[in-house]
Every structure is written in structure tokens, then in C-alpha cells.
C-alpha positions as CSV (number, residue, x, y, z in Angstrom):
1,X,-0.9,-48.0,50.4
2,X,-2.5,-44.6,49.7
3,X,-0.4,-41.8,48.3
4,X,-1.3,-38.2,48.6
5,X,-1.8,-36.6,45.1
6,X,0.3,-33.5,44.5
7,X,3.1,-34.4,46.9
8,X,6.6,-34.6,45.4
9,X,8.5,-36.4,48.2
10,X,8.3,-39.9,49.6
11,X,5.0,-41.0,50.7
12,X,3.3,-37.9,49.3
13,X,5.1,-35.4,51.5
14,X,5.6,-32.1,49.8
15,X,9.1,-31.1,48.6
16,X,10.7,-28.5,50.8
17,X,11.3,-25.2,49.1
18,X,8.6,-25.8,46.4
19,X,6.3,-23.0,47.8
20,X,8.8,-20.2,47.5
21,X,9.6,-21.2,44.0
22,X,5.9,-21.4,43.1
23,X,5.3,-18.0,44.8
24,X,8.2,-16.5,42.9
25,X,6.9,-17.9,39.6
26,X,3.4,-16.6,40.3
27,X,4.8,-13.1,41.1
28,X,6.8,-13.1,37.9
29,X,3.7,-14.0,35.9
30,X,1.6,-11.4,37.6
31,X,4.3,-8.7,36.9
32,X,4.5,-9.7,33.3
33,X,0.7,-9.4,33.0
34,X,0.4,-6.2,35.0
35,X,3.1,-4.2,33.1
36,X,1.3,-2.0,30.5
37,X,2.4,-2.1,26.9
38,X,4.6,0.7,25.7
39,X,2.4,3.4,24.3
40,X,2.9,4.2,20.6
41,X,3.8,7.8,19.9
42,X,2.5,10.2,17.3
43,X,4.8,12.7,15.7
44,X,3.3,16.0,14.4
45,X,3.8,16.5,10.7
46,X,3.3,19.4,8.3
47,X,1.5,17.8,5.3
48,X,-1.3,15.3,4.9
49,X,-1.4,13.1,1.8
50,X,-5.1,12.6,1.0
51,X,-6.9,10.5,-1.6
52,X,-10.2,11.7,-3.0
53,X,-12.8,9.8,-4.9
54,X,-15.5,11.3,-7.1
55,X,-18.2,8.5,-6.9
56,X,-20.0,9.8,-10.0
57,X,-17.1,9.9,-12.4
58,X,-14.9,7.3,-10.6
59,X,-12.0,9.8,-10.6
60,X,-9.4,9.2,-8.0
61,X,-7.0,12.0,-7.0
62,X,-4.1,11.9,-4.6
63,X,-2.9,15.3,-3.3
64,X,-1.0,16.9,-0.5
65,X,-2.5,19.5,1.9
66,X,-0.4,21.5,4.3
67,X,-1.6,21.8,7.9
68,X,-3.6,25.1,8.3
69,X,-4.0,25.8,4.6
70,X,-7.3,25.0,2.9
71,X,-7.4,22.9,-0.3
72,X,-10.1,22.3,-2.8
73,X,-11.4,19.2,-4.4
74,X,-14.4,20.0,-6.7
75,X,-17.0,21.5,-4.3
76,X,-15.2,20.4,-1.2
77,X,-12.9,22.6,0.9
78,X,-10.6,20.6,3.1
79,X,-8.8,22.2,6.0
80,X,-6.3,19.9,7.8
81,X,-5.8,21.3,11.3
82,X,-3.4,18.6,12.5
83,X,-1.6,15.7,11.0
84,X,0.4,13.0,13.0
85,X,2.4,10.0,11.9
86,X,4.2,7.2,13.6
87,X,7.9,7.3,14.1
88,X,9.9,5.3,11.5
89,X,10.6,2.4,14.0
90,X,6.9,1.7,14.6
91,X,4.1,0.4,12.4
92,X,3.2,3.0,9.8
93,X,0.0,4.9,10.4
94,X,-1.3,8.5,10.1
95,X,-4.1,10.5,11.7
96,X,-5.4,13.8,10.5
97,X,-7.9,16.2,12.2
98,X,-9.8,17.7,9.3
99,X,-12.8,20.0,8.6
100,X,-14.4,19.5,5.3
101,X,-17.1,21.8,3.9
102,X,-19.2,21.6,0.7
103,X,-19.9,24.7,-1.2
104,X,-23.2,23.2,-2.4
105,X,-24.5,22.9,1.2
106,X,-27.1,25.4,2.3
107,X,-25.8,28.5,4.1
108,X,-25.4,27.9,7.8
109,X,-25.0,24.1,7.4
110,X,-22.5,22.3,9.6
111,X,-19.3,21.0,8.0
112,X,-19.7,17.8,6.0
113,X,-17.0,16.3,8.2
114,X,-15.1,17.4,11.3
115,X,-12.8,15.1,13.2
116,X,-9.9,12.6,13.1
117,X,-9.4,10.3,10.2
118,X,-7.0,7.4,10.4
119,X,-5.0,5.9,7.5
120,X,-5.1,2.3,8.9
121,X,-8.8,2.5,9.8
122,X,-10.6,4.5,7.2
123,X,-14.0,3.2,8.1
124,X,-13.8,4.3,11.8
125,X,-14.5,8.0,11.2
126,X,-15.2,8.9,7.6
127,X,-16.7,11.6,5.4
128,X,-20.3,10.7,4.7
129,X,-21.0,12.4,1.4
130,X,-23.2,11.3,-1.5
131,X,-20.6,12.2,-4.2
132,X,-17.1,12.2,-2.6
133,X,-14.9,10.0,-0.4
134,X,-11.8,11.4,1.3
135,X,-9.2,9.3,3.1
136,X,-5.9,10.0,4.7
137,X,-2.9,8.1,3.2
138,X,0.0,9.6,5.1
139,X,1.3,12.5,7.1
140,X,4.7,13.8,6.2
């Protein structure tokens, strides 16, 4: 006697009501996949905590820079234009929009760095300088 594969009833006949259940299950899976993840929010902060490294002397300095106020580290002038952190109930991270200039650069040179730096991904967008490294630690 041959039986039909995939049937659930006697003699391989499909079980009544199985299609609506399967269709409902497929719809639920599709909805679960189609719903976008909740976007993480950034909260504007007033101060950026930065870490600077002098590669020649191996001196590491941690200092705070207020948004909109320039700060100096040796020959660098650092201007933080925006600093954003994650809310306390999310994974900690910080992002700062900075413009860094070097007083040793020739007149009319572009800034040594201009853009966003991220605390959790310091290598994504970083200052490329032969003597100094700057990274964002936090926004407060």
C-alpha cells in the first residue's frame, strides 16, 4: 500500500485545518522578521572626555572639553562641536564631532581632523597624526 508523504490523516489525506494554522504561523514569522529593531537614541551632552597620547614621550592625558570651547594639547587645538551619549538604560557609547588643528601645520592647511569620533569604535574615524592620538572616552 502506498502512502502519500506529508499527509497527516488516514491514508495520507491532509489534516483539515492544517493550512490556516501554517498560514498563521508563516504570517507571525514574517511579522517578526519585518519589524525593525528599535533605534537607539543619542542624548546631547555638554562635555566630552578625551584621551590624548603623545607617541614620542608615551604620555597619556585624560581631560574634559566643553562643547564649543577650544582646548589645547601640546600643539593641537581641539574644538568639540557636538557630543552625544547613550541614555543610561542602553549600552554605553559616546560620539563627538570634533575639529582638530595643529599649530605646526603650514598656514592654510586643512584641519588635522574634522568629523565624528566614536568611543566604542575608535578606529572607524580617527585622527591621523604622526605625533598624537586623540580618542573619545565619554560624553557627559
